[in-house]
Structure formats: C-alpha cells, structure tokens
C-alpha positions in Angstrom: 7.7 43.1 50.6 7.1 42.9 46.8 3.8 41.4 45.8 5.5 39.4 42.9 7.8 37.7 45.4 5.2 36.6 47.9 4.8 32.9 48.6 1.8 31.0 50.2 1.9 27.4 51.3 -1.0 24.9 51.3 -2.1 25.9 54.8 -2.2 29.6 53.9 1.0 30.6 55.7 3.0 33.3 53.9 6.6 34.1 53.2 8.7 36.1 50.8 11.5 34.9 48.4 14.8 36.3 49.6 17.0 34.5 47.0 16.6 32.3 43.9 19.5 30.3 42.4 19.5 27.5 39.8 18.1 24.8 42.1 16.7 26.4 45.3 14.6 29.3 46.5 15.4 30.7 50.0 12.2 31.9 51.8 11.7 34.1 54.9 8.5 33.1 56.5 6.2 35.5 58.4 7.4 33.8 61.6 10.9 35.0 60.8 12.3 31.5 60.0 14.3 30.9 56.8 13.7 27.8 54.7 15.1 26.6 51.4 12.8 24.7 48.9 13.4 23.3 45.4 12.9 26.1 42.8 10.5 23.8 40.8 8.2 23.6 43.9 7.2 27.3 43.2 4.0 27.6 41.1 3.1 31.1 39.9 -0.6 32.2 40.5 -1.1 35.1 38.2 -4.7 35.7 39.5 -3.4 36.2 43.1 -0.1 37.7 41.9 1.8 35.3 44.1 3.7 32.0 44.2 1.9 28.9 45.6 3.8 26.0 47.2 2.2 22.5 47.8 4.1 22.3 51.1 3.3 23.0 54.7 5.9 25.6 56.0 5.3 24.5 59.6 6.6 21.0 58.8 9.8 22.3 57.3 12.9 22.5 59.5 14.7 25.8 60.0 17.7 26.5 57.8 20.7 25.0 59.3 24.0 25.6 57.5 22.3 25.9 54.1 20.7 22.4 54.4 17.0 21.8 54.9 15.1 18.5 54.5 12.0 19.1 52.4 9.3 16.5 52.0 8.3 16.2 48.3 4.8 15.5 47.2 3.8 13.6 44.1 0.5 13.6 42.3 -1.2 10.4 41.1 -3.6 10.1 38.2 -6.6 7.9 38.4 -8.2 7.0 35.1 -11.7 5.7 34.8 -13.7 5.0 31.7 -17.3 4.4 30.8 -19.0 2.8 27.9 -21.2 5.1 25.8 -23.8 3.5 23.7 -24.7 5.3 20.5 -27.3 4.5 17.9 -26.3 4.8 14.3 -28.7 4.5 11.4 -27.3 3.5 8.0 -29.3 3.9 4.8 -28.1 2.6 1.6 -29.4 3.1 -2.0 -28.3 1.7 -5.3 -27.5 4.1 -8.1 -27.4 2.8 -11.7 -25.1 4.2 -14.2 -24.8 3.2 -17.9 -21.2 3.0 -19.3 -20.0 2.3 -22.8 -17.2 -0.1 -23.1 -15.3 0.3 -26.4 -12.5 -2.2 -26.6 -10.5 -3.2 -29.7 -11.0 -7.0 -30.3 -8.8 -9.1 -32.5 -10.3 -11.9 -34.6 -8.4 -14.6 -36.4 -10.1 -16.2 -39.4 -8.8 -18.8 -41.9 -9.5 -19.2 -45.5 -9.4 -22.8 -46.8 -8.9 -23.2 -50.5 -8.7 -26.6 -52.2 -6.6 -26.7 -55.4 -6.7 -29.9 -57.5 -3.2 -30.9 -58.6 -3.5 -34.4 -60.2 0.3 -34.7 -60.7 2.5 -37.6 -59.9 5.3 -37.2 -57.4 8.3 -39.4 -56.6 8.2 -39.1 -52.8 5.8 -37.9 -50.1 5.8 -34.1 -49.6 5.9 -32.3 -46.3 3.6 -29.4 -45.3 5.2 -26.0 -46.1 4.6 -22.3 -45.9 4.4 -19.7 -48.6 4.2 -16.4 -46.8 1.2 -16.6 -44.5 -0.2 -19.6 -46.3 0.3 -23.1 -45.0 0.2 -25.7 -47.8 -0.7 -29.3 -46.8 -0.2 -31.9 -49.6 -2.9 -34.6 -49.9 -1.5 -37.8 -51.4 -3.2 -40.8 -52.7 -1.8 -44.0 -54.0 -3.2 -45.1 -57.3 -2.8 -48.4 -58.9 -1.2 -48.3 -62.3 1.0 -50.7 -64.0 3.5 -49.3 -61.7 2.8 -47.6 -58.4 3.3 -43.8 -58.3 2.4 -41.0 -56.1 -0.2 -38.6 -57.5 -0.5 -35.2 -55.9 -4.2 -35.0 -55.9 -4.6 -31.6 -54.4 -3.2 -29.1 -52.0 -5.0 -27.4 -49.2 -4.0 -23.8 -48.7 -4.8 -22.2 -45.3 -4.2 -18.5 -45.1 -4.4 -16.7 -41.7 -5.9 -13.2 -41.8 -6.2 -10.9 -38.9 -8.6 -8.0 -38.6 -9.3 -5.4 -35.9 -12.9 -4.5 -35.2 -14.6 -2.2 -32.6 -17.4 -3.8 -30.6 -19.0 -1.1 -28.4 -21.3 -2.5 -25.7 -23.4 -1.0 -22.9 -23.2 -2.4 -19.4 -25.1 -1.3 -16.3 -22.9 -0.8 -13.2 -24.4 -0.5 -9.7 -22.8 1.5 -6.8 -24.1 1.6 -3.3 -24.0 4.8 -1.2 -24.6 5.0 2.5 -26.0 7.9 4.6 -25.3 7.7 8.3 -27.4 9.7 10.9 -27.1 9.6 14.6 -30.2 9.0 16.8 -30.9 11.9 19.2 -31.5 9.5 22.1 -27.8 8.6 22.8 -27.3 7.2 26.3 -24.2 6.7 28.4 -23.8 3.2 29.9 -21.2 2.4 32.5 
C-alpha cells in the first residue's frame, strides 16, 4: 500500500485509493469493503502524507453495481462581531504664511475739457465721437432781435486706460492636525 494513496476517515478508519476518475474515487477499506466517494471529498494532508475524508466509512454502504449512496456534509460559517473602542487625540496648530499677490489692475480715467465756442448754430447738435473723445454740445438760447442758437461750449470727455501693478501682502492661515492613539485601547462587546 503506497503512503501517498492512503485515506483516513473522520473516525480514524483507513483505506486505500484503488482508482480515481474525473468524478469519483474508489476506495478499498481495511475491512475489505469497496466504496466510491466523490473525488472532491478527498483532502490532501501533506503533514501526514495521506488523504483525509470528512465521512464515516462505517456509514457508507458497500459498492453495489458501481452505485453507492454517500452522505455529503456542508460547513456553516458563524460570524460574530464586537465593538472596539479606541481613543484618538487630535492636535491642531495654525501656521501663518505671507504671500505676495501681484495682479494686473485696469483703471479707467476720464479727462474733462471745457472749450468755449460762442458760435451761433441753426439747429440743436447731437453728441458725437471724435476717436476716443465724446463731444457733448451745450446750447443756450439767447435773446437777440431774433432768436438764434449759440454754441456756448463743448465738453470733451476722453477715456484713457492704463495698466498698473499693485503688489499686496496677505497672511494666509493653514491648520495641520497630528493624530496619536492612546495606549489604553479597550475592546467593548
């Protein structure tokens, strides 16, 4: 009997593997009986250099015309959990950092210029543009032997745009946390 082909059931009874096929293993027990069991029921025990079977050979029927009824066992898993209480200490500190903000700012400014005209016109004038300059006519009615429009003055508004740098310092705060575990952790169910 080869040691690698030895089989032991859960009660300690021994046998030997006579034949293995794709689904079944045929065993000859130490009592001389022959039984067939599912091949997946064989579990190799390298330490004992043998196969273990979670069956009781005495409960298996003898082999009759290649059919044997084999009770199959199933394992169940019971899961339990417990609550573990840990203490965590959090320390926080504020770090200050000075940063320079250098942004390009756009400023619009207007230049107002008053130009005396003192000239008579035949009809009211509308505001107009000459390039970037807006010209707004200021009219006044004057009493003369006849009534005429006198262009008293024009207001010229010129829009100019300039780009300036305006560096400023600002203080930013950032919090950092250090976490340490207390050595007195306890398990609570």
